C-alpha positions as CSV (number, residue, x, y, z in Angstrom):
1,S,11.8,-14.4,7.9
2,A,14.2,-14.7,5.2
3,V,16.0,-12.2,2.9
4,V,16.9,-13.1,-0.8
5,V,19.4,-10.5,-1.9
6,D,20.7,-10.4,-5.8
7,F,18.4,-13.0,-6.9
8,L,18.7,-13.5,-11.0
9,V,16.2,-15.5,-13.0
10,D,17.4,-15.1,-16.6
11,G,16.5,-17.2,-19.6
12,C,14.5,-19.6,-17.9
13,T,11.2,-21.8,-18.8
14,F,8.3,-22.3,-16.6
15,T,5.5,-24.6,-18.0
16,S,2.6,-26.3,-16.6
17,N,3.2,-25.7,-12.9
18,T,0.1,-26.2,-10.9
19,G,0.8,-23.8,-8.4
20,G,2.2,-21.1,-10.4
21,G,5.7,-20.2,-11.8
22,I,7.3,-18.1,-9.2
23,F,5.7,-18.0,-5.7
24,S,6.7,-15.9,-2.9
25,D,4.1,-14.9,-0.1
26,T,4.3,-13.3,3.5
27,A,2.2,-13.7,6.5
28,T,0.3,-11.2,8.9
29,P,2.9,-9.4,11.2
30,S,1.3,-11.1,14.3
31,S,2.1,-14.7,13.3
32,G,5.9,-14.3,13.7
33,F,7.1,-15.2,10.1
34,T,7.3,-12.3,7.9
35,G,8.1,-14.3,4.5
36,V,10.5,-13.8,2.0
37,N,11.8,-10.5,1.2
38,F,13.3,-9.8,-2.3
39,T,15.8,-7.2,-2.8
40,N,17.7,-6.5,-6.1
41,F,15.5,-9.1,-7.9
42,T,15.6,-9.6,-11.6
43,L,13.4,-11.8,-13.7
44,S,14.6,-11.5,-17.4
45,D,14.1,-13.3,-20.7
46,S,12.0,-16.1,-19.4
47,T,8.7,-17.9,-20.7
48,F,5.7,-18.6,-18.5
49,T,3.4,-20.8,-20.0
50,G,0.2,-22.5,-18.5
51,N,1.3,-22.1,-14.7
52,G,-1.7,-22.0,-12.0
53,A,-4.3,-24.3,-11.6
54,A,-6.7,-22.8,-9.4
55,N,-8.4,-19.5,-9.1
56,N,-6.0,-16.3,-7.9
57,Q,-2.8,-18.7,-9.3
58,T,-0.6,-16.6,-11.4
59,A,2.7,-17.0,-13.5
60,V,4.7,-14.7,-11.1
61,Y,3.5,-13.9,-7.3
62,I,5.6,-11.7,-5.1
63,E,4.4,-9.9,-1.9
64,R,7.5,-8.7,-0.9
65,L,9.9,-6.6,-3.3
66,N,12.4,-3.9,-3.3
67,N,14.8,-3.0,-6.1
68,G,12.9,-5.5,-8.4
69,T,13.1,-5.7,-12.2
70,I,10.9,-7.7,-14.5
71,T,11.8,-7.3,-18.1
72,R,11.4,-8.8,-21.6
73,N,9.5,-12.0,-20.4
74,T,6.8,-14.0,-22.4
75,F,3.6,-14.9,-20.4
76,T,1.1,-17.2,-22.2
77,D,-2.1,-18.5,-20.8
78,N,-1.2,-18.5,-17.1
79,G,-3.9,-18.8,-14.1
80,I,-7.2,-20.1,-14.9
81,A,-9.3,-19.3,-17.9
82,T,-11.9,-17.3,-16.3
83,N,-9.0,-15.5,-14.2
84,P,-5.9,-15.4,-16.0
85,R,-2.9,-13.6,-14.6
86,A,0.6,-12.9,-15.8
87,I,2.2,-10.9,-13.1
88,T,0.9,-10.1,-9.5
89,L,3.0,-8.0,-7.3
90,N,0.7,-8.1,-4.3
91,L,2.9,-6.1,-1.8
92,K,2.1,-6.5,2.0
93,Y,3.4,-5.1,5.4
94,G,5.9,-2.6,4.2
95,A,7.5,0.3,2.0
96,Y,8.6,-0.9,-1.4
97,S,10.6,1.1,-4.0
98,N,12.3,0.8,-7.2
99,I,10.1,-1.6,-9.0
100,T,10.4,-1.9,-12.7
101,V,8.3,-3.9,-15.1
102,T,9.4,-3.5,-18.8
103,D,9.2,-5.0,-22.2
104,N,7.0,-7.9,-21.3
105,I,4.7,-9.6,-23.4
106,G,1.4,-11.3,-21.7
107,V,-1.1,-13.1,-23.9
108,E,-4.2,-14.7,-23.0
109,T,-5.9,-16.8,-25.8
110,R,-8.2,-19.2,-24.0
111,A,-11.8,-18.7,-24.3
112,G,-13.7,-17.5,-21.1
113,V,-12.2,-14.4,-19.8
114,G,-14.9,-12.3,-18.1
115,A,-14.8,-9.9,-15.4
116,N,-11.3,-11.1,-13.8
117,G,-7.8,-11.4,-14.4
118,H,-5.0,-8.9,-15.6
119,G,-1.3,-8.9,-17.3
120,L,0.1,-6.9,-14.4
121,F,-1.4,-6.5,-10.9
122,L,0.7,-4.0,-8.9
123,A,-0.7,-2.9,-5.4
124,A,0.7,-1.7,-2.2
125,R,-2.0,-3.3,0.1
126,N,-3.5,-0.9,2.9
127,D,-7.0,-1.7,2.4
128,A,-9.2,-2.3,5.7
129,P,-9.5,-4.5,7.5
130,S,-7.0,-7.2,6.4
131,Y,-3.8,-4.6,5.7
132,S,-4.8,-1.3,7.4
133,A,-3.0,-2.0,10.7
134,V,0.4,-2.6,8.9
135,P,-0.2,-0.9,5.2
136,A,2.1,-1.3,2.5
137,S,3.4,1.6,0.2
138,V,5.3,1.6,-3.1
139,A,7.4,4.3,-4.5
140,N,9.4,4.9,-7.6
141,A,7.5,2.4,-9.8
142,V,8.1,2.0,-13.5
143,V,5.7,0.2,-16.0
144,T,6.7,0.7,-19.5
145,G,6.9,-1.2,-22.9
146,N,4.7,-3.9,-21.9
147,E,2.1,-5.7,-24.3
148,F,-0.8,-7.5,-22.6
149,T,-3.5,-9.1,-24.8
150,G,-6.5,-10.8,-23.9
151,F,-7.1,-10.0,-20.4
152,H,-9.8,-8.3,-18.8
153,T,-7.4,-5.6,-17.3
154,G,-3.9,-5.2,-18.9
155,V,-2.3,-3.2,-16.0
156,S,-3.9,-2.5,-12.6
157,L,-2.6,-0.5,-10.0
158,A,-4.1,-0.4,-6.4
159,N,-3.7,1.1,-2.9
160,D,-0.9,3.0,-1.9
161,V,1.3,3.5,-5.0
162,A,2.6,6.8,-4.8
163,W,1.6,8.6,-8.4
164,A,4.2,11.4,-8.0
165,S,7.1,8.9,-8.4
166,T,5.2,6.4,-10.6
167,T,5.9,6.0,-14.6
168,V,3.4,4.0,-16.8
169,A,3.7,4.2,-20.5
């Protein structure tokens, strides 16, 4: 496993990357590889345009994140047109906290958006059968001041998100 602490991405441009802009996944706990754990991750003032050439790909995809801030970024036409995605925080196999997503702009301008796609997807996966053995949770999430336009769903929060400590505005 890897641990990345105090990682800053500021003022960068990500354009036409076929696999996505920023991607960090994990493996099942039984595989022996736990993936990358981001702690104190900041993504700010960056632009993402046309990243992700296959279904379910996105501008930003992260599966392990504590003390993360994603702020003042611009996302345009990422993922495929029929399943566009700007930010995907698909948290797995652990307890996570202090995630802030503020003042981002996500725009989907391509034709074809149907019943799929999102500006922000934040999930702490605990659903059966894949994630129930080692469920994830997230507390102290803040989602404020974002503007997502042209997606099927602007903001989607799913699974074990602690509502008592979550702010969405």
